[in-house]
C-alpha positions in Angstrom: -17.9 9.5 -16.9 -16.8 5.9 -18.1 -16.2 5.1 -21.5 -18.8 2.8 -21.9 -21.3 5.3 -20.6 -19.9 7.7 -23.3 -20.3 4.9 -26.0 -24.0 4.3 -25.0 -24.9 8.1 -25.3 -22.9 8.4 -28.5 -24.8 9.1 -31.5 -25.2 6.2 -34.1 -23.2 7.0 -37.4 -24.4 5.5 -40.8 -20.9 4.3 -42.1 -22.2 3.6 -45.7 -23.4 7.3 -46.0 -20.1 8.5 -44.5 -18.1 6.2 -47.0 -20.1 7.2 -49.7 -19.5 10.9 -49.2 -15.8 10.3 -48.9 -15.5 8.3 -52.1 -17.2 11.3 -53.8 -14.9 13.9 -52.3 -11.8 11.8 -53.2 -13.1 11.3 -56.8 -13.6 15.2 -57.0 -10.2 15.7 -55.7 -8.4 13.2 -58.0 -10.3 14.6 -61.2 -9.2 18.2 -60.0 -5.7 17.4 -59.5 -5.1 15.0 -62.4 -7.6 16.3 -64.9 -8.3 12.7 -65.7 -11.0 10.2 -65.1 -11.3 6.4 -63.6 -8.9 4.1 -65.6 -6.0 6.5 -66.3 -2.9 5.9 -64.1 -2.5 9.4 -62.5 -6.2 9.1 -61.3 -5.6 5.5 -59.9 -2.6 6.5 -58.2 -4.6 9.3 -56.3 -7.7 7.2 -55.6 -5.8 3.9 -54.6 -2.3 4.8 -53.5 0.2 2.1 -53.4 0.4 0.2 -50.1 3.8 0.6 -48.4 5.8 -2.0 -46.7 6.2 -5.7 -47.4 3.5 -7.3 -49.3 1.5 -10.3 -47.7 2.7 -13.8 -48.3 1.7 -15.0 -51.6 1.0 -11.7 -53.4 3.5 -9.8 -55.6 4.4 -6.1 -55.6 2.7 -3.7 -57.9 5.6 -1.2 -58.3 9.0 -1.3 -59.7 12.3 -0.5 -58.0 14.3 1.7 -60.2 17.6 3.6 -60.1 17.8 7.0 -61.8 21.0 8.8 -62.3 20.6 12.7 -62.4 22.8 15.4 -63.2 24.2 17.3 -60.0 22.3 20.8 -60.7 19.0 18.7 -61.2 19.5 16.8 -58.0 20.5 20.0 -56.1 17.2 21.9 -57.4 15.3 18.7 -56.5 16.4 18.6 -52.9 15.9 22.3 -52.6 12.3 22.2 -53.6 11.7 19.1 -51.6 13.0 20.7 -48.5 10.7 23.8 -49.3 7.7 21.6 -49.5 8.8 19.2 -46.4 9.1 16.2 -48.6 11.4 13.5 -48.8 13.4 13.6 -51.9 12.0 10.1 -53.1 8.3 11.4 -52.5 9.2 14.6 -54.8 10.5 12.2 -57.3 7.4 10.1 -57.1 5.1 12.9 -57.4 7.0 14.6 -60.4 6.8 11.0 -62.3 2.9 10.9 -61.6 2.6 14.5 -62.8 4.6 13.6 -66.0 2.7 10.5 -66.8 -0.7 12.5 -66.5 0.4 14.8 -69.3 
């Protein structure tokens, strides 16, 4: 069967309804994870995650690059926990900072 025949027989999808259901599920998840509502930075970080990579020409970055110096035992524990969760160290630090800001 050709792809065009499959597309003709495919069931039509109401994307507005799918988007609304996705947005509602994402809202419930963000409220459950952060314990906060719209407008709080932790909630917004879950619902509207920052875009990765280079910003388009004419726009500015919404995040700030910082350096953090941590004691050796803290960094060792962080690497161990990140490895157990299969996360890069930078992602674990980001996650910890977002969780801390939600407190």
